[in-house]
N, C-alpha and C positions, 0 to 999 in steps of 0.2 A: 351499167347495168351488170351482175354477177350472176354465175349460176352455178351451184355448189352441189354436184352429186353425192349423197350420202348413203344411198341404198337403191337397191336393185340396180346395180351398177357393176357388170360384169359377173350378175347373177341375177335371179328370177325372184329374189325374196326381200322385203325390209324397206319397200320403196318411201323413198325421201328424198326432194329435190328441193334445193331452196333457192330463191330468187331474191336478189338485194338490190334495190335502185333506191336512191336519196333517203338513205337512212330507213326505210321501208324492208320489212322481212315478208315474204309470203311463200309459205311452206305447202309444196305439192305434195300430199299423201303422207303418213305418218304411221309406214305398215311396222310391223312385226318380222322379224327376220326367222327363217326357219331351215332348219339343217342339222350339221352336227351338236351334240347337245351342248358339249362346252363350248363351241364357238357362238352357236345362236345367243347361248346365255351371256357369254362375255357383252357380246355387242347391243344384246336387248337391256340389259342393267344398266345401259350408260349410253345415253343419249349424245350424239356427237355435235350438240349446240345447247345452249340453255334453253328451257321453254319460256322464262321469263321474256325474252329477248324476240320471239316471234310473236309479229302482229297478227295474220290470219293464216289460217291452213286452208287449202282449197283439196276436198276430198273426190277423186276420180270414181270409186265403187267401192264396196261393202266387204269386200272379201280381206282375211286376217293379216296379208301380207300391206296390206293397202293402208287398213285403217286400226290396227292392232294396237299400236303405239299412243295412241290419241290418250288412254289414261293414264300413261306415265308422262305425256307431255304436260296435262295440266297438273298432274302432281308436282311437276318440276316449274310449275309457276305461269304458264301460260294462261292468260287472261280475254284472249280474243273470241274470234267466232270460228266455226269449222263451218264450211260451206259445202252444200252437196245436192243432189237432187232429191226431189220428196221421197222417192221409195228407197235410195239410199240412207237415208235419216233413220227409217226404220228397221233397214238391214242390218246396217251398222251397231247401231243400239244392240241389237239380239246377238252379233255376232260377237260385241266386246262383253257384254255380261257371259255368254258362254264360254268367250274365252278365260275370263276371271273364275268362273265355276270350275273347269278343267284343271287350272292352275293350283287351286285350291285343292282340288280330290287329288291329282297327281303328287303334289308334294305332300300331301297328308300320305299318301299310299308309301311314298320313299321313305320319308321319315319314320313310320310304323314298320317297313319290312326291312331297312338296310341301316346297318351301324354307321351312321355319317359322323365326321368330326365338327361338323357345322348343322344346325338345322337350316334346312332350305325354307326360304320364304318366297311366297308368287311374286311375279314382277307387278301387278297391283290386284288391289281387292276390287269387291263390288260396289263399296262406297266411292272408289275412285271412277269407275264406270258411270255411277248415278251422275260425278260432277261432270264428266266428260260429255253426256248425252244431253246436258242441258246446255254445253255451248253448240250444239248441232243447228245449224240454219238451213231449212229446207229451200230451196230454189226449183219453182217447177219449169221444167222443160219440155217442150213440145217439138217435134219434129219440124225443121222448116221454119222455128221460129228465129226473130234478130233482135230480140229483147236482150239487153247486157245489165248487168249488175256493177251498180259503182262501189270501187272499194274505199278511195280516196279521189281528188280531184285529179289526179295522173294516173289512176288504173282502174281499169274496169274488165270485167270477163264475160263470159256466157257459156253455156252447155250447149253441146250437140250430143246427139245419140250415140253411142260407142259399140252397140250390139253386144256387149260382152257378157253380162249379166243383167239381172233386173236392176234399172237404175243406174248403169254405168255410163260415163259422161267422158267426153272428149272435151277439153277445157280450150277455150281461146281466150288469149289475153293480150290487151291494148295497153301499152305504158307509154306516159310521156316524158321525155326527158329533153327539157327546154324547149326548141321547137322540132326535137325529133320525136317521132311515134315508132315503137319497136312493137312489132305483133309474134307472140310465141305461142305453142301452142302444143298440148301435151294430151298425147292419146289414153294414156293410161294403158289399161289392157285392151287390145282392139279384136273384136269378135270376128266371126266367119261369116262370111255372106251368104246365103240360102240355107241356114239351119234351122231347124225348129222354134217355134215359141216366139223368140226376137224379131227386130227389124234388122237390115243389114247396117253395118257403118255407115254415119252421115258425113259425107264429104265437106270439107273444109273449105270457103270461098275466098278468105284471106290471102294476102301474098305474106309470108312468113319469112322474117328473121331467122326465126330457131323454130323446129319442131323436135319435142322428146317424143319419139318412135319406138315402142316394144320389140321386140326381136327373138321374142321365146324361141320360135319354129323359123327363125331365119334361113336355115340351112337346109329344110327340107320342107316337102308335101306330104299332106294328108292325102291317105287312099279316099275315094267317094265315099260318102257315108251309108250309101247303099251297101256297099262292101263290106264297112263295120257293121252294118244291121245283118247282113247276112250270118256274118262271124257268129255275131250274138244270137242269133237263132241257133246257131252249131252247139255254142255252148248251151244253151238251155235244153235242147236235144240230149247233149250229152249227160246233162245234168239227171235228167227223167230215166235215163237209162241205165245209171250206176245208182240212182236214187240216193244220190251226192248233193252237198252243198257248193252255192257259189257266192264267195265272200266279195264284195266289193267296197274297196275304199274309196269312198266319194265326198267332193265338196257338198257340203249341207247347202250350200248356195249356187245355184246354178246346174252343176251335174247331176247332182238328185233330180232335179225338177225333169230335165230334160231325159233322163234315163226314166221315169216315171210315163213321161211323155210318151217313149218311144214302145216301152213295154207294152202300157194301155192299147196304143195302136196297134201292136202285133198280135194281140191278144185278141181285141174286136176282128182282128183280120182273119184269124183263126190260124197264123203263121205258127204261133207258141202256144202251147196247151196252157191251162189256167195253174200255173206253177205259184206255190205260194211264195209271196214277196214281202219282206219285213224292212221298212224304214226305219232303222235302229239308231236314231238321233233325232232328242226333243230339239234341237235347233233344227234341223230338218222340218219337223211338223210343223215350228212357229215360222218358219220363213216360206214354206209351202203355202200357210196362211195369207203371208202377205203377197205373196205371189197372185194367189187369187184377188186380190183388192185390187190389185193393179192391170186387170185383163186389158184396158185399152193400149199398154204397152206391146201389146201381143200383137204377131204380123197375121196376114191374112189367112195363111197356112193354117194356124191354130182354128182359125174360125171355120175352115172348111172341114178341117177333120174332127173337130167335136163341138163347137157351138154351135154350127148349123142342125146339131141334133140334140142341143140343149144338154148334152153331157159335160161334166168336169173332167179336165185333161188330167188332174192330180188325183182323180179317185174313181178305183173302179174293186169289182169283188173281190179279188184274191189280193190286194194290196191291204196291208197291216201297217198302220203307224205306231211306232214302239215308245212309250213314253217313261214308264218307269223301270228303276234298275232292276228290280225283280222279273219284271217281262223280258229284260234284255239276258239274265242271267238263264232263264229259262230255253232260250234259243240254243243254248249250248246242249240241251238233253234232248233236241227234236232230232228226228231222223230226216232225211233228204227224201225227195228232190224239194228244194227252198232255194230260195236267194236273199241275200241278208246285204243290205246297201248301209253304210254306216261311215259315221266322218270319223277323223279327217282322213281329206283327198290325198294327203303324201302320209298318210300314217304316223303323225308325228303325236297324237293324244287322243284322247277320246275313245268311245269305245270300239272302235275298230281294232285297237289293241288287244283287248280280251281276246275279240274273234280272232283274231291271227295266231294269239296266242295259243288258243283250243284248237285251232285247224290246220295251220299251217305246215305240219308233219302229216299229215293224213294224203298220201297218194290220191284218194279218189276226187279230194276236193279242189275245186279252181279257184284261183285268185286271180278277180279280173280288174285289171289296172286302166282307167277309162280316162286319166288326164296325166299333165307333166308331172313329172316326178325330180324335185329339185335335187344336186348333187348333196351327196352326206343324209338325205334324210331316209327312214326306215323304209318308205315306201319304193325308193330308189334301189337301194341293197337288196331288196325282195324282186323287184324288175331285172335286177343285172344278175341275178342267182347267186349272190354272195353270203352262203351259208357256210355256218348258221348265221343267225340274226340275232340279236340281243334284242328282248322285250320285257321291261319292267325289271333289268338287271339280270336275267335268266337266258341262256342261249337256247336255240331251238334251230332244228335241222329243217331245211325247207326239202319236202317231198311233194307238197302240192303243186299242179300245173300252173303255172303263172301264163298269164296271157294279156299281152297290152293292145288295146284299142283306142290308139290317140285320136281317131277321128270323131270321138266325142269329145275332142276337146272344145273350148271354149274361146281360144287364141287362134286367129288368123294363122295360116302357113305362109311360106316364102311366096306363093303365087296371090296370096289373099291381100298381104301385104304391098306388093306390088301393085297389085290392081287398085289398092286404095291410093296411094301415091300417085297414079295414074289419072286421078281423079281432081288433083289438085296441082295448083301453082308451086312450080319449084322451089322449095325453101333456101333460104341463103344457106343454112346450115341445119344438119340433121345429127341430132345427139341417141345414139342406139341405144336403148335402156332396158332393163327388163329381159337379158337373155344372158345364158351362159358365155362365156369368152368364144369358143368355137362358133357356135352359131351366130353370134353378134358380129364376127371378123368376116365371115363366109358372108353374111347380107350386105356390111360395109362394101367389101370388094366389089360385088354386084352394082351397088349404087356407085360407088365410083365410077364404073363405067358408063352407068346409064345416065349418072346426072353428073358429069364432068365439071360444071361450074358450081355444083354444090360442095360445101365442104361438112364431109361426113366422117364422124369420130365417133369410138367404142370409148367414152369416158368410166375412169378409174374409180372407185370408192374414195371420195374426199379430194377427186379433182374439181376444179373449178375454171371457168370460161368467162373470158368479158365479151358483152356483145356491143 
């Protein structure tokens, strides 16, 4: 059996891990690479394997860096099924459609405004997305379920709740090779325990031959969520005082709903005034509707905070969902105080680019970063204060206040990862994926001391191992 790490290996985007056994090729995730435009374009334009040679895809969750290249895979000849949790099937379909739309809009903008030697084409079209969504196979999962899905006589898998975003799943795979049975688990992105809306990650009970474990925050711990909430209150109070805008790049899936939840609760508790809040993302509107459909996946805290009062977590008086382009453009002329939450979370595309373009040079504006910013993304450059920044080919000086609140991240921190590992049997091998080199290596060194009998590796892109 061979595992090859094609993406999210020594970086946090483009998740792709290929398992080959007995002539069968099983791909874990098929995500889009995000980062420096030239590098990302090169990696996304050419898949590292032939689509027609992949038998099956198992999708951990619906974030773009995990599902975003499935349309390209189908376009490259993939004929199999893409297995995922029921909520993920709906979420991923929306994410991929939005990705195709943004690509079409952004390439049209560049082709229209810049004299290029060659016409830029999107990575894939809405037609490709329609073909891809037709291959999604929903697998319902329930906490503490023991049900397995059979792929072949020698391969079966099951899902556990990853607690990262709606529908996120840990995948446990059993593979028979002759008289031997090997068990592999892939965490996908692992959520934090004790955060609003979703349950904490579900433990793996099987003895593992290999664990593919995320390591995004392997070198650090988040401050308590309560500290971040107090800082958020301070940001809102400052915006009220200055009559200014708060611009929030946020992932349409997960982060936006968590922010809405917290802002709703703070408003109800009168800890912040009724600041106008605009969710400027058609995708976020769609995904929030999907969230509401899967309320049975919400934790008990959500019921205590809102369900017991027959309130909807994602709707309140001063919250406005922006749908049309005209509505979005009108926000540029509005005076503060107000908050605009828009995708994408790493500021690599979508309506957030226009809001940053129009506001990042205003010293009264606050840009609030609430999630991990991958290397070379616009979000990372803004977070690091690398001024000026280039947006749609033009340079803008950063004069806005930039504040980072990583405590709202949907990824487990170092302590959370260690806590999760303490609840499962020591795997024979741990492969640290979905982490930049520094954090992954720090976490590897910790695990080598804590689990000396386990082979712990930070694989490079393209590296393969045999089990």
